[in-house]
C-alpha positions, 0 to 999 in steps of 0.5 A, a space after each residue: 714880218 708884219 707885228 699886229 696888234 690888240 687893244 682891248 678898252 676897259 672902259 666902263 661904257 659899251 661901245 653902243 653909248 653916244 657918250 665918248 670914250 676918253 680911254 678911247 681917245 688914248 688908245 685911238 691916238 695910239 693905234 694912230 702912232 702904231 700906224 705909224 710903224 705899220 701896225 693895225 691895232 684892233 679894238 675890243 670894249 671888254 664891256 661889249 662882252 659877256 666876260 664870265 668870272 674866274 681864271 680859266 680859258 673856258 666857263 662854259 656857256 654864254 663866255 665870250 672870253 675864248 674869241 676874245 682869248 683868241 686874239 690875243 694869242 693871235 696878236 703880237 701887241 697887247 694894248 692895255 687901256 683903262 679909266 681910274 676908278 677909285 684908284 684903281 684899274 677899272 672892274 672890266 680890266 681887272 676881269 680880263 687879267 683874271 682870265 689871263 691867269 689862264 695862263 700860268 697853265 696853258 704852256 708849249 712842249 718846251 714850257 713856254 705861255 703861249 703868250 711869250 714873246 708879246 709885247 704889253 702896254 698900258 693906257 691910263 685915264 682920270 680925273 684923280 691921281 694913281 696913274 702911277 699905281 694904275 699901271 703898276 698893278 697892269 704891268 705886273 698882271 701883265 709880266 706875270 702870265 708872260 707878257 715882256 714890257 718894253 721901255 716906257 711901256 705907258 701913256 697916260 692923261 690925269 685931270 685935275 682931282 674931282 674935275 670936271 673935264 675929261 681928256 676926251 674933251 680937251 680940244 688939243 693933246 697936251 704936248 705931254 701925251 704926244 710925247 708917251 704915246 709916240 714912246 711907247 709905239 716906238 719902243 713897243 714894236 721895236 720890241 715885238 720885232 724882235 721877240 717876234 724874229 727871236 723866239 724866248 729858248 724853252 726849258 
């Protein structure tokens, strides 16, 4: 059974800017590792879209969330990538998580959320402390709305506090980050295959 992954790049930049995205680079590295397991990744830059504030799946005219939501539903793996701003996930990331709150009410006839059976992982970059805090916030939110988290479901890089070097500026990926990426991809794909073959039981 083919496994599909969707990555949400929660950088504050749009894809049209010339400045490279550290979050985008880490997502690309994880996507390359997914590919070794036969998994293709589609990436959405959230800042490119008008995601309206709210907690429903459709907030009306001009809301781009419904099309993003549909891609999340069609994927087996959701990778949420975010930079750290003020010690927190980006505002763009939080907006997407808030919109997924609607999954709590969107259940099938046996009480299963649309996200049940889907596996989630997290990618975090920043020039300040807080990778564990940020990943913990996102883990809890994703688990609340029905996603399953594998072991070692985060890859991150943190530069020197108040430093000027970003992940995207590095000449090569540090070995410890490469190890995290491999573990994330291996465990995430493994769990996604298991859950695709055997659904969670209903009520």
